[in-house]
Residue, then its C-alpha position, 0 to 999 in steps of 0.5 A: x960769222x967772222x968779220x972785220x969792222x973798219x973805220x968805225x964812227x961812234x956818235x952817242x947822245x944821252x936821252x930820257x930813259x922813259x922814252x927808250x924804256x917803252x920801246x925795249x921788249x919785255x924781258x930786257x932791262x934798259x941799261x943806264x950809266x949813272x942813271x943815264x940812258x944813251x942812244x947811239x948811231x954807229x957808221x962802219x965798213x964791214x969787210x971779210x964777212x964769212x962763216x968762221x973758218x971759211x974764206x970770204x966771197x969777193x963782191x959779197x963780204x964787204x959793205x957799208x953799214x950804219x945802226x941805231x942802238x941803245x944799251x940793255x941787260x938781261x940776267x946781269x949780261x950787258x948788250x946792245x939792242x938795235x932799233x935799225x941797221x942799214x947796209x949796202x948789201x942786199x945779201x947781207x940784209x937778207x942773211x942777218x934778217x933770217x939768221x939773227x932776227x935783226x931789223x936790217x934794211x937795204x940802203x944806198x951809200x955815198x962815202x968820200x974819204x979822198x980829202x982830210x974829212x970823210x963824208x959819209x951818207x946814205x938813204x934807206x931803200x927798203x919798203x919794210x921800213x920808213x924812209x930815212x937818211x944820214x950824212x955826216x963829215x968826220x975827221x980823226x984828230x990824230x990821237x993814238x989809239x987807246x983802250x978805254x978804262x974799265x968803268x968809264x963812260x967810253x968803256x960802257x958805250x963800246x965794250x959790249x959782247x953780245x946783242x939781243x934780238x926778238x922774233x916770233x915772241x921770243x928773245x935771242x942773244x948772240x955772243x960777240x967776240x973781239x979785243x978791246x976797242x982801240x979808240x981815237x978822238x974824232x971831230x964829227x959834224x952831222x948834216x942830215x939825220x932822219x934815222x931816229x925820227x920815229x924814236x925821238x928827236x936828237x940834237x945835231x951834235x952828239x955829246x960823245x964821239x969816238x972812232x976805231x980804225x980796225x977791229x976783228x970780230x966773231x958774232x956767234x949764232x943767236x941762242x933763244x932765251x927762256x921766257x922771263x919778265 
């Protein structure tokens, strides 16, 4: 699927690796940076969602989305593992759950970007998951966009070119193609966050905050991985 990710806010917390390891399925290894595990919340706006080579359908191809994720590896290939993904499109939720076996849920969003700060919030409205809500105010601080240097924490947290998912006792991997992230500095204040209550408690303030205005992305169809430990 081709798509554009706009106004992407990354919020990252270091967390105890033992608390995450038990929530990662067998066959995947928790990825660590300098021995440290990380949990992230990413808020963005998806536009132009469409099968590669086709035109986007107005009214069906643009929606806000927020995900909770951590970082894993399989066969030496680092990627992302999602605990949840909430989207403002019922069609996108249904398609992603069917095609990619991802834990997508329907949510109602409220986004106000009329002032200097962007106010971004939503509540999950899906019976398949526990209730959850999130609200953040953020403002890019005006630094020029720049790609993170290879090997740094900023690079490790964002330059991930596949996702992992599970379904019917199998693991799947979907390749993700895009240019390196054009990252900016951003100030963010979280006023409400129950997204990770069933994973672990988090402090209000993330340790690392990043922002990117726009990135063109292709997410390929998932492939089933061979059974392994």
